[in-house]
py3Dmol code that shows the C-alpha trace and the ligand (Angstrom):
import py3Dmol

protein = """\
ATOM      1  CA  UNK A   1      76.229 -57.524 -51.506  1.00  0.00           C
ATOM      2  CA  UNK A   2      78.241 -58.839 -54.414  1.00  0.00           C
ATOM      3  CA  UNK A   3      79.131 -57.456 -57.856  1.00  0.00           C
ATOM      4  CA  UNK A   4      80.737 -59.311 -60.717  1.00  0.00           C
ATOM      5  CA  UNK A   5      83.194 -58.210 -63.406  1.00  0.00           C
ATOM      6  CA  UNK A   6      83.667 -59.858 -66.776  1.00  0.00           C
ATOM      7  CA  UNK A   7      85.814 -59.056 -69.795  1.00  0.00           C
ATOM      8  CA  UNK A   8      84.925 -60.043 -73.374  1.00  0.00           C
ATOM      9  CA  UNK A   9      88.324 -60.863 -74.832  1.00  0.00           C
ATOM     10  CA  UNK A  10      87.371 -59.662 -78.351  1.00  0.00           C
ATOM     11  CA  UNK A  11      90.503 -59.678 -80.500  1.00  0.00           C
ATOM     12  CA  UNK A  12      91.653 -57.263 -83.198  1.00  0.00           C
ATOM     13  CA  UNK A  13      90.446 -59.541 -86.030  1.00  0.00           C
ATOM     14  CA  UNK A  14      86.888 -59.818 -84.627  1.00  0.00           C
ATOM     15  CA  UNK A  15      86.467 -56.006 -84.666  1.00  0.00           C
ATOM     16  CA  UNK A  16      87.909 -55.889 -88.198  1.00  0.00           C
ATOM     17  CA  UNK A  17      85.608 -58.700 -89.303  1.00  0.00           C
ATOM     18  CA  UNK A  18      82.405 -57.045 -87.968  1.00  0.00           C
ATOM     19  CA  UNK A  19      83.562 -53.714 -89.396  1.00  0.00           C
ATOM     20  CA  UNK A  20      84.105 -55.265 -92.850  1.00  0.00           C
ATOM     21  CA  UNK A  21      87.895 -54.588 -93.001  1.00  0.00           C
ATOM     22  CA  UNK A  22      90.194 -56.648 -95.206  1.00  0.00           C
ATOM     23  CA  UNK A  23      92.956 -58.621 -93.461  1.00  0.00           C
ATOM     24  CA  UNK A  24      90.986 -60.128 -90.551  1.00  0.00           C
ATOM     25  CA  UNK A  25      91.331 -63.568 -92.166  1.00  0.00           C
ATOM     26  CA  UNK A  26      94.891 -63.898 -90.806  1.00  0.00           C
ATOM     27  CA  UNK A  27      93.501 -63.314 -87.285  1.00  0.00           C
ATOM     28  CA  UNK A  28      95.722 -60.345 -86.262  1.00  0.00           C
ATOM     29  CA  UNK A  29      96.015 -60.410 -82.480  1.00  0.00           C
ATOM     30  CA  UNK A  30      96.796 -57.946 -79.728  1.00  0.00           C
ATOM     31  CA  UNK A  31      96.421 -60.469 -76.908  1.00  0.00           C
ATOM     32  CA  UNK A  32     100.144 -60.578 -76.032  1.00  0.00           C
ATOM     33  CA  UNK A  33     100.030 -56.779 -75.615  1.00  0.00           C
ATOM     34  CA  UNK A  34      96.756 -56.308 -73.758  1.00  0.00           C
ATOM     35  CA  UNK A  35      96.432 -59.396 -71.565  1.00  0.00           C
ATOM     36  CA  UNK A  36      99.469 -58.597 -69.336  1.00  0.00           C
ATOM     37  CA  UNK A  37      98.135 -55.024 -69.011  1.00  0.00           C
ATOM     38  CA  UNK A  38      94.714 -56.279 -67.872  1.00  0.00           C
ATOM     39  CA  UNK A  39      96.182 -58.883 -65.492  1.00  0.00           C
ATOM     40  CA  UNK A  40      98.414 -56.256 -63.893  1.00  0.00           C
ATOM     41  CA  UNK A  41      95.413 -53.981 -63.203  1.00  0.00           C
ATOM     42  CA  UNK A  42      93.471 -56.843 -61.597  1.00  0.00           C
ATOM     43  CA  UNK A  43      96.426 -58.083 -59.564  1.00  0.00           C
ATOM     44  CA  UNK A  44      96.972 -54.620 -58.063  1.00  0.00           C
ATOM     45  CA  UNK A  45      93.470 -54.933 -56.547  1.00  0.00           C
ATOM     46  CA  UNK A  46      93.643 -58.662 -55.884  1.00  0.00           C
ATOM     47  CA  UNK A  47      90.474 -59.195 -58.006  1.00  0.00           C
ATOM     48  CA  UNK A  48      89.375 -62.386 -59.754  1.00  0.00           C
ATOM     49  CA  UNK A  49      87.064 -61.894 -62.758  1.00  0.00           C
ATOM     50  CA  UNK A  50      85.691 -63.852 -65.739  1.00  0.00           C
ATOM     51  CA  UNK A  51      87.231 -63.678 -69.232  1.00  0.00           C
ATOM     52  CA  UNK A  52      84.885 -64.624 -72.087  1.00  0.00           C
ATOM     53  CA  UNK A  53      87.333 -66.023 -74.644  1.00  0.00           C
ATOM     54  CA  UNK A  54      86.767 -66.623 -78.377  1.00  0.00           C
ATOM     55  CA  UNK A  55      87.471 -70.226 -79.379  1.00  0.00           C
ATOM     56  CA  UNK A  56      89.266 -69.239 -82.599  1.00  0.00           C
ATOM     57  CA  UNK A  57      91.886 -67.367 -80.570  1.00  0.00           C
ATOM     58  CA  UNK A  58      92.518 -70.297 -78.253  1.00  0.00           C
ATOM     59  CA  UNK A  59      92.932 -72.522 -81.344  1.00  0.00           C
ATOM     60  CA  UNK A  60      95.933 -70.479 -82.573  1.00  0.00           C
ATOM     61  CA  UNK A  61      99.446 -71.185 -81.276  1.00  0.00           C
ATOM     62  CA  UNK A  62     100.336 -67.465 -81.112  1.00  0.00           C
ATOM     63  CA  UNK A  63      97.633 -66.821 -78.477  1.00  0.00           C
ATOM     64  CA  UNK A  64      98.376 -69.816 -76.219  1.00  0.00           C
ATOM     65  CA  UNK A  65     100.589 -68.031 -73.711  1.00  0.00           C
ATOM     66  CA  UNK A  66      98.381 -64.976 -73.077  1.00  0.00           C
ATOM     67  CA  UNK A  67      95.258 -67.161 -72.711  1.00  0.00           C
ATOM     68  CA  UNK A  68      97.009 -69.646 -70.410  1.00  0.00           C
ATOM     69  CA  UNK A  69      98.316 -66.769 -68.275  1.00  0.00           C
ATOM     70  CA  UNK A  70      94.711 -65.721 -67.483  1.00  0.00           C
ATOM     71  CA  UNK A  71      93.975 -69.078 -65.841  1.00  0.00           C
ATOM     72  CA  UNK A  72      97.387 -69.150 -64.174  1.00  0.00           C
ATOM     73  CA  UNK A  73      96.494 -65.826 -62.534  1.00  0.00           C
ATOM     74  CA  UNK A  74      93.384 -67.441 -61.042  1.00  0.00           C
ATOM     75  CA  UNK A  75      90.661 -65.972 -63.256  1.00  0.00           C
ATOM     76  CA  UNK A  76      87.698 -67.798 -64.762  1.00  0.00           C
ATOM     77  CA  UNK A  77      87.576 -68.639 -68.483  1.00  0.00           C
ATOM     78  CA  UNK A  78      84.175 -68.796 -70.220  1.00  0.00           C
ATOM     79  CA  UNK A  79      82.845 -69.327 -73.734  1.00  0.00           C
ATOM     80  CA  UNK A  80      82.442 -66.333 -76.119  1.00  0.00           C
ATOM     81  CA  UNK A  81      81.697 -68.491 -79.228  1.00  0.00           C
ATOM     82  CA  UNK A  82      84.229 -69.803 -81.779  1.00  0.00           C
ATOM     83  CA  UNK A  83      83.801 -67.453 -84.763  1.00  0.00           C
ATOM     84  CA  UNK A  84      82.566 -64.361 -82.907  1.00  0.00           C
ATOM     85  CA  UNK A  85      79.708 -63.746 -85.353  1.00  0.00           C
ATOM     86  CA  UNK A  86      77.081 -61.390 -83.928  1.00  0.00           C
ATOM     87  CA  UNK A  87      74.481 -63.266 -86.011  1.00  0.00           C
ATOM     88  CA  UNK A  88      74.820 -66.379 -83.841  1.00  0.00           C
ATOM     89  CA  UNK A  89      71.020 -66.259 -83.241  1.00  0.00           C
ATOM     90  CA  UNK A  90      70.628 -67.216 -86.936  1.00  0.00           C
ATOM     91  CA  UNK A  91      72.716 -70.445 -86.570  1.00  0.00           C
ATOM     92  CA  UNK A  92      70.973 -73.777 -86.987  1.00  0.00           C
ATOM     93  CA  UNK A  93      71.088 -76.275 -84.145  1.00  0.00           C
ATOM     94  CA  UNK A  94      73.805 -78.298 -85.920  1.00  0.00           C
ATOM     95  CA  UNK A  95      75.899 -75.144 -86.472  1.00  0.00           C
ATOM     96  CA  UNK A  96      75.523 -74.204 -82.810  1.00  0.00           C
ATOM     97  CA  UNK A  97      76.620 -77.625 -81.608  1.00  0.00           C
ATOM     98  CA  UNK A  98      79.709 -77.464 -83.842  1.00  0.00           C
ATOM     99  CA  UNK A  99      80.440 -73.913 -82.571  1.00  0.00           C
ATOM    100  CA  UNK A 100      80.265 -75.075 -78.929  1.00  0.00           C
ATOM    101  CA  UNK A 101      82.281 -78.269 -79.492  1.00  0.00           C
ATOM    102  CA  UNK A 102      85.091 -76.363 -81.190  1.00  0.00           C
ATOM    103  CA  UNK A 103      85.217 -73.632 -78.550  1.00  0.00           C
ATOM    104  CA  UNK A 104      85.158 -76.023 -75.597  1.00  0.00           C
ATOM    105  CA  UNK A 105      87.925 -78.197 -77.026  1.00  0.00           C
ATOM    106  CA  UNK A 106      90.091 -75.172 -77.922  1.00  0.00           C
ATOM    107  CA  UNK A 107      89.688 -73.636 -74.435  1.00  0.00           C
ATOM    108  CA  UNK A 108      90.264 -76.976 -72.762  1.00  0.00           C
ATOM    109  CA  UNK A 109      93.341 -77.570 -74.912  1.00  0.00           C
ATOM    110  CA  UNK A 110      95.020 -74.397 -73.682  1.00  0.00           C
ATOM    111  CA  UNK A 111      93.729 -74.122 -70.118  1.00  0.00           C
ATOM    112  CA  UNK A 112      92.696 -77.655 -69.164  1.00  0.00           C
ATOM    113  CA  UNK A 113      89.300 -76.237 -68.127  1.00  0.00           C
ATOM    114  CA  UNK A 114      85.897 -76.774 -69.695  1.00  0.00           C
ATOM    115  CA  UNK A 115      83.811 -73.560 -69.582  1.00  0.00           C
ATOM    116  CA  UNK A 116      80.467 -73.457 -67.715  1.00  0.00           C
ATOM    117  CA  UNK A 117      79.450 -69.913 -68.713  1.00  0.00           C
ATOM    118  CA  UNK A 118      78.559 -68.336 -72.040  1.00  0.00           C
ATOM    119  CA  UNK A 119      78.141 -64.887 -73.609  1.00  0.00           C
ATOM    120  CA  UNK A 120      77.020 -64.576 -77.232  1.00  0.00           C
ATOM    121  CA  UNK A 121      78.992 -62.212 -79.474  1.00  0.00           C
ATOM    122  CA  UNK A 122      77.202 -58.854 -79.774  1.00  0.00           C
ATOM    123  CA  UNK A 123      74.687 -60.134 -77.157  1.00  0.00           C
ATOM    124  CA  UNK A 124      73.206 -62.572 -79.711  1.00  0.00           C
ATOM    125  CA  UNK A 125      70.985 -65.217 -78.224  1.00  0.00           C
ATOM    126  CA  UNK A 126      68.191 -67.569 -79.324  1.00  0.00           C
ATOM    127  CA  UNK A 127      66.009 -70.312 -77.797  1.00  0.00           C
ATOM    128  CA  UNK A 128      68.265 -72.806 -79.652  1.00  0.00           C
ATOM    129  CA  UNK A 129      71.331 -71.374 -77.824  1.00  0.00           C
ATOM    130  CA  UNK A 130      69.602 -71.963 -74.459  1.00  0.00           C
ATOM    131  CA  UNK A 131      68.823 -75.569 -75.458  1.00  0.00           C
ATOM    132  CA  UNK A 132      72.459 -76.219 -76.354  1.00  0.00           C
ATOM    133  CA  UNK A 133      73.660 -74.588 -73.123  1.00  0.00           C
ATOM    134  CA  UNK A 134      71.338 -76.804 -71.102  1.00  0.00           C
ATOM    135  CA  UNK A 135      72.327 -79.976 -72.910  1.00  0.00           C
ATOM    136  CA  UNK A 136      76.044 -79.238 -72.520  1.00  0.00           C
ATOM    137  CA  UNK A 137      75.821 -78.687 -68.773  1.00  0.00           C
ATOM    138  CA  UNK A 138      76.372 -74.917 -68.668  1.00  0.00           C
ATOM    139  CA  UNK A 139      75.657 -73.225 -65.317  1.00  0.00           C
ATOM    140  CA  UNK A 140      74.990 -69.700 -66.521  1.00  0.00           C
ATOM    141  CA  UNK A 141      74.527 -67.336 -69.499  1.00  0.00           C
ATOM    142  CA  UNK A 142      75.344 -63.608 -69.659  1.00  0.00           C
ATOM    143  CA  UNK A 143      74.090 -62.660 -73.141  1.00  0.00           C
ATOM    144  CA  UNK A 144      71.351 -60.180 -72.305  1.00  0.00           C
ATOM    145  CA  UNK A 145      71.805 -56.414 -72.324  1.00  0.00           C
ATOM    146  CA  UNK A 146      68.625 -54.765 -70.998  1.00  0.00           C
ATOM    147  CA  UNK A 147      68.695 -51.403 -72.799  1.00  0.00           C
ATOM    148  CA  UNK A 148      66.392 -49.372 -75.022  1.00  0.00           C
ATOM    149  CA  UNK A 149      69.276 -47.851 -76.965  1.00  0.00           C
ATOM    150  CA  UNK A 150      70.404 -50.944 -78.921  1.00  0.00           C
ATOM    151  CA  UNK A 151      68.879 -49.738 -82.232  1.00  0.00           C
ATOM    152  CA  UNK A 152      70.581 -46.356 -81.741  1.00  0.00           C
ATOM    153  CA  UNK A 153      73.976 -47.988 -81.082  1.00  0.00           C
ATOM    154  CA  UNK A 154      73.484 -50.119 -84.211  1.00  0.00           C
ATOM    155  CA  UNK A 155      72.661 -47.064 -86.371  1.00  0.00           C
ATOM    156  CA  UNK A 156      75.811 -45.372 -85.018  1.00  0.00           C
ATOM    157  CA  UNK A 157      77.908 -48.435 -85.789  1.00  0.00           C
ATOM    158  CA  UNK A 158      76.673 -48.617 -89.427  1.00  0.00           C
ATOM    159  CA  UNK A 159      77.335 -44.903 -89.857  1.00  0.00           C
ATOM    160  CA  UNK A 160      80.953 -45.462 -88.866  1.00  0.00           C
ATOM    161  CA  UNK A 161      81.361 -48.728 -90.821  1.00  0.00           C
ATOM    162  CA  UNK A 162      80.715 -47.900 -94.480  1.00  0.00           C
ATOM    163  CA  UNK A 163      82.570 -51.024 -95.698  1.00  0.00           C
ATOM    164  CA  UNK A 164      80.075 -53.524 -94.263  1.00  0.00           C
ATOM    165  CA  UNK A 165      78.430 -55.304 -97.207  1.00  0.00           C
ATOM    166  CA  UNK A 166      74.648 -55.441 -97.773  1.00  0.00           C
ATOM    167  CA  UNK A 167      74.674 -59.164 -96.943  1.00  0.00           C
ATOM    168  CA  UNK A 168      76.490 -58.570 -93.646  1.00  0.00           C
ATOM    169  CA  UNK A 169      74.131 -55.692 -92.829  1.00  0.00           C
ATOM    170  CA  UNK A 170      71.153 -58.024 -93.162  1.00  0.00           C
ATOM    171  CA  UNK A 171      72.790 -60.469 -90.732  1.00  0.00           C
ATOM    172  CA  UNK A 172      73.597 -57.640 -88.314  1.00  0.00           C
ATOM    173  CA  UNK A 173      69.953 -56.582 -88.153  1.00  0.00           C
ATOM    174  CA  UNK A 174      69.833 -57.402 -84.445  1.00  0.00           C
ATOM    175  CA  UNK A 175      73.315 -56.184 -83.456  1.00  0.00           C
ATOM    176  CA  UNK A 176      73.174 -54.681 -79.929  1.00  0.00           C
ATOM    177  CA  UNK A 177      69.506 -55.774 -79.601  1.00  0.00           C
ATOM    178  CA  UNK A 178      66.062 -54.344 -80.077  1.00  0.00           C
ATOM    179  CA  UNK A 179      64.124 -51.583 -78.232  1.00  0.00           C
ATOM    180  CA  UNK A 180      62.023 -54.078 -76.262  1.00  0.00           C
ATOM    181  CA  UNK A 181      65.203 -55.528 -74.681  1.00  0.00           C
ATOM    182  CA  UNK A 182      64.927 -52.509 -72.380  1.00  0.00           C
ATOM    183  CA  UNK A 183      61.953 -54.112 -70.630  1.00  0.00           C
ATOM    184  CA  UNK A 184      64.046 -57.051 -69.427  1.00  0.00           C
ATOM    185  CA  UNK A 185      65.030 -57.284 -65.774  1.00  0.00           C
ATOM    186  CA  UNK A 186      68.517 -56.296 -64.543  1.00  0.00           C
ATOM    187  CA  UNK A 187      68.500 -58.987 -61.873  1.00  0.00           C
ATOM    188  CA  UNK A 188      69.723 -62.588 -62.281  1.00  0.00           C
ATOM    189  CA  UNK A 189      66.963 -65.139 -62.939  1.00  0.00           C
ATOM    190  CA  UNK A 190      66.512 -68.761 -63.909  1.00  0.00           C
ATOM    191  CA  UNK A 191      65.958 -69.669 -67.526  1.00  0.00           C
ATOM    192  CA  UNK A 192      64.711 -73.008 -68.796  1.00  0.00           C
ATOM    193  CA  UNK A 193      67.426 -74.651 -70.908  1.00  0.00           C
ATOM    194  CA  UNK A 194      66.460 -78.034 -72.369  1.00  0.00           C
ATOM    195  CA  UNK A 195      64.662 -78.973 -69.140  1.00  0.00           C
ATOM    196  CA  UNK A 196      67.447 -77.730 -66.834  1.00  0.00           C
ATOM    197  CA  UNK A 197      67.502 -74.368 -65.135  1.00  0.00           C
ATOM    198  CA  UNK A 198      70.495 -72.154 -65.848  1.00  0.00           C
ATOM    199  CA  UNK A 199      71.146 -68.732 -64.329  1.00  0.00           C
ATOM    200  CA  UNK A 200      70.869 -65.727 -66.605  1.00  0.00           C
ATOM    201  CA  UNK A 201      72.981 -62.767 -65.428  1.00  0.00           C
ATOM    202  CA  UNK A 202      72.216 -59.670 -67.492  1.00  0.00           C
ATOM    203  CA  UNK A 203      74.918 -57.090 -68.213  1.00  0.00           C
ATOM    204  CA  UNK A 204      73.891 -54.312 -65.847  1.00  0.00           C
ATOM    205  CA  UNK A 205      72.586 -51.061 -67.313  1.00  0.00           C
ATOM    206  CA  UNK A 206      71.599 -47.909 -65.426  1.00  0.00           C
ATOM    207  CA  UNK A 207      68.611 -48.879 -63.247  1.00  0.00           C
ATOM    208  CA  UNK A 208      65.248 -47.571 -64.549  1.00  0.00           C
ATOM    209  CA  UNK A 209      66.588 -45.606 -67.563  1.00  0.00           C
ATOM    210  CA  UNK A 210      68.552 -48.662 -68.811  1.00  0.00           C
ATOM    211  CA  UNK A 211      71.354 -46.681 -70.421  1.00  0.00           C
ATOM    212  CA  UNK A 212      74.572 -48.690 -70.879  1.00  0.00           C
ATOM    213  CA  UNK A 213      77.144 -48.404 -68.078  1.00  0.00           C
ATOM    214  CA  UNK A 214      79.811 -50.781 -69.330  1.00  0.00           C
ATOM    215  CA  UNK A 215      83.361 -49.495 -69.309  1.00  0.00           C
ATOM    216  CA  UNK A 216      83.521 -48.787 -73.091  1.00  0.00           C
ATOM    217  CA  UNK A 217      80.519 -46.475 -72.692  1.00  0.00           C
ATOM    218  CA  UNK A 218      82.344 -44.668 -69.856  1.00  0.00           C
ATOM    219  CA  UNK A 219      85.383 -44.300 -72.168  1.00  0.00           C
ATOM    220  CA  UNK A 220      83.155 -42.855 -74.847  1.00  0.00           C
ATOM    221  CA  UNK A 221      81.722 -40.291 -72.391  1.00  0.00           C
ATOM    222  CA  UNK A 222      85.269 -39.527 -71.214  1.00  0.00           C
ATOM    223  CA  UNK A 223      86.242 -38.616 -74.791  1.00  0.00           C
ATOM    224  CA  UNK A 224      83.888 -35.630 -74.253  1.00  0.00           C
ATOM    225  CA  UNK A 225      84.417 -35.068 -70.532  1.00  0.00           C
ATOM    226  CA  UNK A 226      86.237 -37.228 -67.937  1.00  0.00           C
ATOM    227  CA  UNK A 227      84.192 -35.424 -65.238  1.00  0.00           C
ATOM    228  CA  UNK A 228      80.921 -36.463 -66.937  1.00  0.00           C
ATOM    229  CA  UNK A 229      82.095 -40.090 -67.173  1.00  0.00           C
ATOM    230  CA  UNK A 230      82.967 -40.214 -63.455  1.00  0.00           C
ATOM    231  CA  UNK A 231      79.734 -38.554 -62.336  1.00  0.00           C
ATOM    232  CA  UNK A 232      77.737 -40.919 -64.534  1.00  0.00           C
ATOM    233  CA  UNK A 233      79.418 -43.976 -63.044  1.00  0.00           C
ATOM    234  CA  UNK A 234      79.021 -42.674 -59.511  1.00  0.00           C
ATOM    235  CA  UNK A 235      75.279 -42.159 -60.117  1.00  0.00           C
ATOM    236  CA  UNK A 236      74.968 -45.610 -61.664  1.00  0.00           C
ATOM    237  CA  UNK A 237      76.545 -47.329 -58.630  1.00  0.00           C
ATOM    238  CA  UNK A 238      74.273 -45.315 -56.288  1.00  0.00           C
ATOM    239  CA  UNK A 239      71.210 -46.248 -58.392  1.00  0.00           C
ATOM    240  CA  UNK A 240      72.183 -49.936 -58.189  1.00  0.00           C
ATOM    241  CA  UNK A 241      72.452 -49.741 -54.412  1.00  0.00           C
ATOM    242  CA  UNK A 242      69.123 -47.951 -54.058  1.00  0.00           C
ATOM    243  CA  UNK A 243      67.294 -50.463 -56.306  1.00  0.00           C
ATOM    244  CA  UNK A 244      69.005 -53.519 -54.819  1.00  0.00           C
ATOM    245  CA  UNK A 245      70.817 -54.432 -58.044  1.00  0.00           C
ATOM    246  CA  UNK A 246      74.042 -56.398 -57.632  1.00  0.00           C
ATOM    247  CA  UNK A 247      75.864 -55.026 -60.664  1.00  0.00           C
ATOM    248  CA  UNK A 248      77.789 -56.947 -63.282  1.00  0.00           C
ATOM    249  CA  UNK A 249      80.351 -54.696 -64.995  1.00  0.00           C
ATOM    250  CA  UNK A 250      81.480 -55.519 -68.507  1.00  0.00           C
ATOM    251  CA  UNK A 251      85.001 -54.689 -69.743  1.00  0.00           C
ATOM    252  CA  UNK A 252      86.672 -55.018 -73.182  1.00  0.00           C
ATOM    253  CA  UNK A 253      90.330 -55.056 -74.241  1.00  0.00           C
ATOM    254  CA  UNK A 254      89.804 -51.680 -75.974  1.00  0.00           C
ATOM    255  CA  UNK A 255      89.263 -50.174 -72.496  1.00  0.00           C
ATOM    256  CA  UNK A 256      93.014 -50.827 -72.006  1.00  0.00           C
ATOM    257  CA  UNK A 257      94.166 -49.780 -75.505  1.00  0.00           C
ATOM    258  CA  UNK A 258      94.303 -46.586 -77.565  1.00  0.00           C
ATOM    259  CA  UNK A 259      94.599 -45.837 -81.285  1.00  0.00           C
ATOM    260  CA  UNK A 260      98.367 -45.550 -80.756  1.00  0.00           C
ATOM    261  CA  UNK A 261      98.495 -49.203 -79.622  1.00  0.00           C
ATOM    262  CA  UNK A 262      96.281 -50.520 -82.463  1.00  0.00           C
ATOM    263  CA  UNK A 263      96.167 -48.159 -85.443  1.00  0.00           C
ATOM    264  CA  UNK A 264      93.751 -50.456 -87.317  1.00  0.00           C
ATOM    265  CA  UNK A 265      91.051 -49.796 -84.693  1.00  0.00           C
ATOM    266  CA  UNK A 266      91.338 -46.016 -84.577  1.00  0.00           C
ATOM    267  CA  UNK A 267      87.773 -45.765 -85.917  1.00  0.00           C
ATOM    268  CA  UNK A 268      86.307 -47.249 -82.731  1.00  0.00           C
ATOM    269  CA  UNK A 269      84.560 -44.848 -80.289  1.00  0.00           C
ATOM    270  CA  UNK A 270      86.871 -43.831 -77.440  1.00  0.00           C
ATOM    271  CA  UNK A 271      90.083 -44.916 -79.206  1.00  0.00           C
ATOM    272  CA  UNK A 272      91.246 -41.279 -79.286  1.00  0.00           C
ATOM    273  CA  UNK A 273      91.537 -41.359 -75.457  1.00  0.00           C
ATOM    274  CA  UNK A 274      95.148 -42.056 -74.295  1.00  0.00           C
ATOM    275  CA  UNK A 275      95.797 -45.449 -72.664  1.00  0.00           C
ATOM    276  CA  UNK A 276      96.869 -43.871 -69.324  1.00  0.00           C
ATOM    277  CA  UNK A 277      93.655 -41.822 -69.198  1.00  0.00           C
ATOM    278  CA  UNK A 278      91.600 -44.962 -69.854  1.00  0.00           C
ATOM    279  CA  UNK A 279      93.343 -46.951 -67.136  1.00  0.00           C
ATOM    280  CA  UNK A 280      92.902 -44.035 -64.746  1.00  0.00           C
ATOM    281  CA  UNK A 281      89.137 -43.964 -65.383  1.00  0.00           C
ATOM    282  CA  UNK A 282      88.925 -47.746 -65.186  1.00  0.00           C
ATOM    283  CA  UNK A 283      90.752 -47.704 -61.839  1.00  0.00           C
ATOM    284  CA  UNK A 284      88.265 -45.146 -60.547  1.00  0.00           C
ATOM    285  CA  UNK A 285      85.314 -47.248 -61.737  1.00  0.00           C
ATOM    286  CA  UNK A 286      86.609 -50.535 -60.347  1.00  0.00           C
ATOM    287  CA  UNK A 287      87.686 -48.999 -57.012  1.00  0.00           C
ATOM    288  CA  UNK A 288      84.239 -47.439 -56.527  1.00  0.00           C
ATOM    289  CA  UNK A 289      82.590 -50.795 -57.210  1.00  0.00           C
ATOM    290  CA  UNK A 290      85.090 -52.545 -54.944  1.00  0.00           C
ATOM    291  CA  UNK A 291      84.296 -50.114 -52.153  1.00  0.00           C
ATOM    292  CA  UNK A 292      80.570 -50.817 -52.317  1.00  0.00           C
ATOM    293  CA  UNK A 293      80.438 -54.518 -53.164  1.00  0.00           C
ATOM    294  CA  UNK A 294      82.390 -57.735 -52.833  1.00  0.00           C
ATOM    295  CA  UNK A 295      83.657 -58.427 -56.373  1.00  0.00           C
ATOM    296  CA  UNK A 296      83.347 -62.011 -57.636  1.00  0.00           C
ATOM    297  CA  UNK A 297      83.534 -63.975 -60.936  1.00  0.00           C
ATOM    298  CA  UNK A 298      80.412 -64.616 -63.052  1.00  0.00           C
ATOM    299  CA  UNK A 299      80.400 -68.270 -61.966  1.00  0.00           C
ATOM    300  CA  UNK A 300      80.395 -67.211 -58.303  1.00  0.00           C
ATOM    301  CA  UNK A 301      77.665 -64.627 -58.999  1.00  0.00           C
ATOM    302  CA  UNK A 302      75.501 -67.372 -60.576  1.00  0.00           C
ATOM    303  CA  UNK A 303      76.242 -69.828 -57.774  1.00  0.00           C
ATOM    304  CA  UNK A 304      75.285 -67.383 -55.041  1.00  0.00           C
ATOM    305  CA  UNK A 305      72.034 -66.619 -56.838  1.00  0.00           C
ATOM    306  CA  UNK A 306      71.315 -70.354 -57.186  1.00  0.00           C
ATOM    307  CA  UNK A 307      72.108 -71.023 -53.528  1.00  0.00           C
ATOM    308  CA  UNK A 308      69.802 -68.256 -52.387  1.00  0.00           C
ATOM    309  CA  UNK A 309      66.875 -69.307 -54.622  1.00  0.00           C
ATOM    310  CA  UNK A 310      67.208 -73.008 -55.266  1.00  0.00           C
ATOM    311  CA  UNK A 311      65.756 -74.090 -51.943  1.00  0.00           C
ATOM    312  CA  UNK A 312      62.557 -72.179 -52.382  1.00  0.00           C
ATOM    313  CA  UNK A 313      60.491 -73.868 -55.158  1.00  0.00           C
ATOM    314  CA  UNK A 314      57.717 -71.234 -54.940  1.00  0.00           C
ATOM    315  CA  UNK A 315      60.149 -68.363 -55.452  1.00  0.00           C
ATOM    316  CA  UNK A 316      61.830 -70.278 -58.234  1.00  0.00           C
ATOM    317  CA  UNK A 317      58.471 -70.794 -59.962  1.00  0.00           C
ATOM    318  CA  UNK A 318      57.841 -67.071 -59.789  1.00  0.00           C
ATOM    319  CA  UNK A 319      61.305 -66.219 -61.106  1.00  0.00           C
ATOM    320  CA  UNK A 320      60.688 -68.461 -64.073  1.00  0.00           C
ATOM    321  CA  UNK A 321      57.266 -67.011 -64.737  1.00  0.00           C
TER     322      UNK A 321
END
"""
ligand_1 = """\
1
ZN
Zn 82.556 -59.983 -78.127
"""
view = py3Dmol.view(width=600, height=400)
view.addModel(protein, "pdb")
view.setStyle({"model": 0}, {"cartoon": {"style": "trace"}})
view.addModel(ligand_1, "xyz")
view.setStyle({"model": 1}, {"stick": {}})
view.zoomTo()
view.show()
């Protein structure tokens, strides 16, 4: 069985922007600090994963080298929007097309590669996004997070972000999703996108209970008890095996950084955990996954699903239904 790993390369400015902090407009970046750290961890295990990169970062000269180094190390680059606005589902069709054009040309400018995968910022998604993905030849989307706890996570975020304006709050009404997202399947499936079928690969949550299991959540648990975080991850991997779920693990740069590295982001959950502790926990999590599954990129995960299901029109019809 396979598992995939992806990393949303959210930069310092995008956290500051969502949090309502002044100074994000100059696009402060930690990519030159964190990207080598992430690549080193992956190289030690000879793993290839997918990086969802924000177009605005690729458009800035200061980020060229770290972003180019990701592709040079053999990893996949995919689209994580241009402006990283978690209210992407409110964009008009024209705004979406502009957003995609700018991101694709920025990523292609730095890496020479046109992305075929997409993840919306803050898991934002709309029927219009699927249409644009289909029209632009995308192979897969990874913007769904099947969990019941989205509204709880959002309430927690607002509690810790008093500087977010009323206007921004209205736009962030769907940040992290709604309760009913928990009823969505954890398994890959085909989605109709402007008459084409693209593969939807949900971010895996704990089978049945649908609690988040992405690395940042493990870091948050570790800030209370590293033992709890490890047991939780071990149970999650076992539950995936028992239920036949091929997991897709989501990482973020903050899983490799602490409040000492980026003082501006000290407010973020788990940033009080030391970098070495985080990398230790991450190593444990990735090694356990690696021991149970063959780890592939998101594109490979989508391709394998397509290969297994494409030839069976009846099964495909059921998947779509
Ligand atoms: Zn993001």
